[in-house]
MARGU-169040 format. One record per residue: residue number from 0; residue in three letters; x, y, z of N, C-alpha, C in turn. Coordinates in steps of 0.02 Angstrom, whole numbers, padded with zeros to 5 digits, always signed. Layout:
<sites>
   num   residu      nc1      nc2      nc3     cac1     cac2     cac3      cc1      cc2      cc3
   NUM      ALA        X        Y        Z        X        Y        Z        X        Y        Z
...
</sites>
This chain:
<sites>
   num   residu      nc1      nc2      nc3     cac1     cac2     cac3      cc1      cc2      cc3
     0      MET   +09363   +02458   -01257   +09420   +02503   -01259   +09440   +02514   -01331
     1      LEU   +09456   +02576   -01347   +09476   +02594   -01414   +09550   +02583   -01424
     2      THR   +09567   +02553   -01481   +09637   +02549   -01498   +09658   +02616   -01528
     3      PRO   +09722   +02631   -01530   +09743   +02695   -01559   +09720   +02704   -01631
     4      ALA   +09720   +02650   -01670   +09698   +02655   -01740   +09624   +02672   -01744
     5      THR   +09583   +02640   -01700   +09512   +02653   -01699   +09498   +02725   -01677
     6      ALA   +09534   +02747   -01626   +09525   +02816   -01601   +09543   +02866   -01655
     7      LEU   +09597   +02853   -01692   +09618   +02898   -01746   +09565   +02899   -01802
     8      TYR   +09540   +02840   -01821   +09489   +02836   -01872   +09427   +02875   -01851
     9      TRP   +09406   +02867   -01788   +09347   +02901   -01761   +09358   +02977   -01763
    10      ALA   +09417   +02999   -01743   +09431   +03071   -01741   +09430   +03101   -01811
    11      VAL   +09459   +03066   -01859   +09461   +03091   -01928   +09391   +03092   -01958
    12      THR   +09352   +03038   -01947   +09284   +03034   -01974   +09239   +03087   -01943
    13      ALA   +09244   +03097   -01877   +09203   +03148   -01844   +09221   +03217   -01871
    14      LYS   +09285   +03229   -01885   +09306   +03293   -01912   +09277   +03303   -01982
    15      VAL   +09277   +03251   -02022   +09250   +03255   -02089   +09175   +03272   -02087
    16      VAL   +09138   +03239   -02042   +09066   +03252   -02036   +09054   +03324   -02014
    17      LEU   +09091   +03348   -01964   +09083   +03416   -01939   +09102   +03467   -01993
    18      VAL   +09158   +03455   -02027   +09180   +03501   -02079   +09130   +03502   -02136
    19      GLY   +09104   +03443   -02153   +09053   +03439   -02206   +08991   +03479   -02188
    20      THR   +08971   +03474   -02125   +08913   +03512   -02102   +08925   +03586   -02106
    21      LEU   +08984   +03608   -02087   +09000   +03679   -02087   +09010   +03706   -02158
    22      ARG   +09030   +03663   -02205   +09040   +03686   -02274   +08975   +03689   -02313
    23      THR   +08923   +03656   -02289   +08859   +03658   -02323   +08830   +03729   -02316
    24      PRO   +08811   +03761   -02370   +08783   +03829   -02365   +08721   +03830   -02321
    25      ASN   +08723   +03867   -02268   +08668   +03871   -02221   +08669   +03941   -02190
    26      ARG   +08635   +03988   -02221   +08635   +04057   -02197   +08607   +04063   -02126
    27      THR   +08555   +04025   -02112   +08524   +04029   -02046   +08572   +04009   -01991
    28      LEU   +08609   +03954   -02002   +08658   +03932   -01952   +08708   +03986   -01937
    29      TRP   +08737   +04015   -01990   +08788   +04066   -01980   +08759   +04130   -01950
    30      ALA   +08697   +04147   -01967   +08665   +04206   -01937   +08653   +04195   -01863
    31      VAL   +08629   +04137   -01844   +08617   +04122   -01774   +08682   +04121   -01735
    32      LEU   +08734   +04088   -01762   +08799   +04086   -01728   +08828   +04156   -01720
    33      GLY   +08825   +04195   -01772   +08852   +04263   -01769   +08815   +04308   -01720
    34      LEU   +08749   +04306   -01723   +08709   +04347   -01678   +08717   +04325   -01605
    35      ALA   +08718   +04261   -01592   +08727   +04236   -01524   +08795   +04256   -01497
    36      SER   +08847   +04250   -01538   +08914   +04270   -01517   +08918   +04345   -01504
    37      ALA   +08889   +04385   -01547   +08891   +04457   -01538   +08853   +04478   -01475
    38      LEU   +08795   +04448   -01463   +08757   +04465   -01403   +08794   +04443   -01340
    39      LEU   +08825   +04386   -01341   +08863   +04362   -01283   +08921   +04408   -01269
    40      LEU   +08958   +04426   -01320   +09015   +04472   -01310   +08991   +04541   -01286
    41      ALA   +08935   +04564   -01312   +08908   +04628   -01289   +08887   +04623   -01216
    42      ALA   +08855   +04568   -01197   +08834   +04560   -01128   +08893   +04556   -01080
    43      LEU   +08950   +04534   -01104   +09009   +04528   -01061   +09054   +04589   -01061
    44      TYR   +09053   +04628   -01115   +09104   +04681   -01121   +09077   +04751   -01135
    45      VAL   +09013   +04760   -01152   +08986   +04827   -01162   +08963   +04853   -01094
    46      PRO   +08989   +04909   -01071   +08977   +04932   -01002   +08904   +04937   -00982
    47      TRP   +08860   +04965   -01023   +08790   +04971   -01002   +08756   +04904   -01000
    48      ALA   +08775   +04857   -01045   +08745   +04790   -01043   +08769   +04751   -00982
    49      VAL   +08832   +04761   -00964   +08859   +04729   -00903   +08822   +04755   -00842
    50      ALA   +08808   +04820   -00841   +08773   +04849   -00783   +08701   +04824   -00779
    51      VAL   +08667   +04818   -00835   +08598   +04795   -00836   +08594   +04721   -00817
    52      LEU   +08638   +04681   -00845   +08635   +04608   -00834   +08676   +04586   -00774
    53      ARG   +08716   +04631   -00747   +08758   +04618   -00688   +08806   +04560   -00699
    54      PHE   +08835   +04559   -00760   +08887   +04511   -00775   +08954   +04543   -00761
    55      ALA   +09005   +04501   -00750   +09073   +04525   -00744   +09112   +04503   -00805
    56      PRO   +09154   +04546   -00832   +09194   +04526   -00891   +09237   +04465   -00873
    57      LEU   +09242   +04418   -00920   +09283   +04358   -00909   +09355   +04371   -00928
    58      PRO   +09401   +04347   -00887   +09472   +04349   -00908   +09481   +04305   -00970
    59      LEU   +09533   +04318   -01008   +09544   +04282   -01071   +09548   +04207   -01061
    60      HIS   +09582   +04184   -01008   +09589   +04111   -00999   +09521   +04078   -00983
    61      GLU   +09477   +04112   -00949   +09411   +04084   -00935   +09367   +04083   -00998
    62      LEU   +09372   +04136   -01038   +09335   +04138   -01101   +09360   +04084   -01148
    63      ALA   +09426   +04073   -01150   +09454   +04019   -01192   +09431   +03951   -01167
    64      ALA   +09429   +03942   -01102   +09406   +03878   -01074   +09333   +03865   -01091
    65      ALA   +09292   +03917   -01087   +09221   +03909   -01103   +09212   +03892   -01177
    66      CYS   +09250   +03925   -01221   +09245   +03909   -01293   +09270   +03839   -01307
    67      GLY   +09324   +03819   -01274   +09351   +03751   -01284   +09302   +03698   -01260
    68      LEU   +09271   +03709   -01203   +09222   +03660   -01179   +09160   +03658   -01223
    69      GLY   +09141   +03715   -01251   +09085   +03715   -01298   +09101   +03675   -01360
    70      LEU   +09161   +03684   -01387   +09183   +03646   -01445   +09187   +03572   -01429
    71      LEU   +09212   +03556   -01370   +09216   +03485   -01349   +09146   +03454   -01346
    72      SER   +09097   +03491   -01322   +09029   +03463   -01318   +09000   +03451   -01388
    73      VAL   +09015   +03496   -01435   +08992   +03485   -01504   +09024   +03423   -01533
    74      LEU   +09090   +03416   -01524   +09125   +03357   -01549   +09099   +03293   -01516
    75      TRP   +09083   +03297   -01452   +09056   +03239   -01416   +08991   +03216   -01448
    76      PHE   +08946   +03262   -01461   +08882   +03243   -01491   +08890   +03221   -01563
    77      GLU   +08938   +03250   -01600   +08952   +03225   -01667   +08977   +03153   -01663
    78      GLY   +09017   +03137   -01613   +09040   +03068   -01603   +08983   +03021   -01587
    79      ILE   +08936   +03043   -01546   +08877   +03001   -01531   +08837   +02989   -01594
    80      LYS   +08826   +03041   -01633   +08788   +03032   -01696   +08825   +02984   -01742
    81      TRP   +08890   +02991   -01746   +08930   +02947   -01789   +08925   +02875   -01766
    82      ALA   +08928   +02864   -01699   +08925   +02797   -01672   +08858   +02765   -01685
    83      ARG   +08804   +02802   -01680   +08737   +02775   -01694   +08728   +02760   -01767
    84      ARG   +08755   +02802   -01810   +08747   +02793   -01882   +08792   +02738   -01907
    85      GLY   +08850   +02730   -01878   +08898   +02681   -01901   +08945   +02711   -01951
    86      PRO   +09002   +02679   -01961   +09050   +02707   -02009   +09024   +02701   -02080
    87      SER   +09034   +02753   -02118   +09009   +02754   -02187   +09065   +02739   -02236
    88      ILE   +09125   +02734   -02212   +09182   +02722   -02257   +09200   +02648   -02255
</sites>
């Protein structure tokens, strides 16, 4: 069981690792993220793409939930990587 201090330390360290990764110049990462996001939004909200793919536009609360769960999964795996590597501070 995690104590509150341990949980806080883990959360801060995981954030530092994730922020460090995002601050590292990586054109490919940003290109892939941008293109994937644009294609997903087009598939959900551009009328001809919706008709071809037979998707239904998501309400805002469902889109926010999907984005939040995606972020949670990234943080979860960052936590696993951190736990395997051990604290560096």
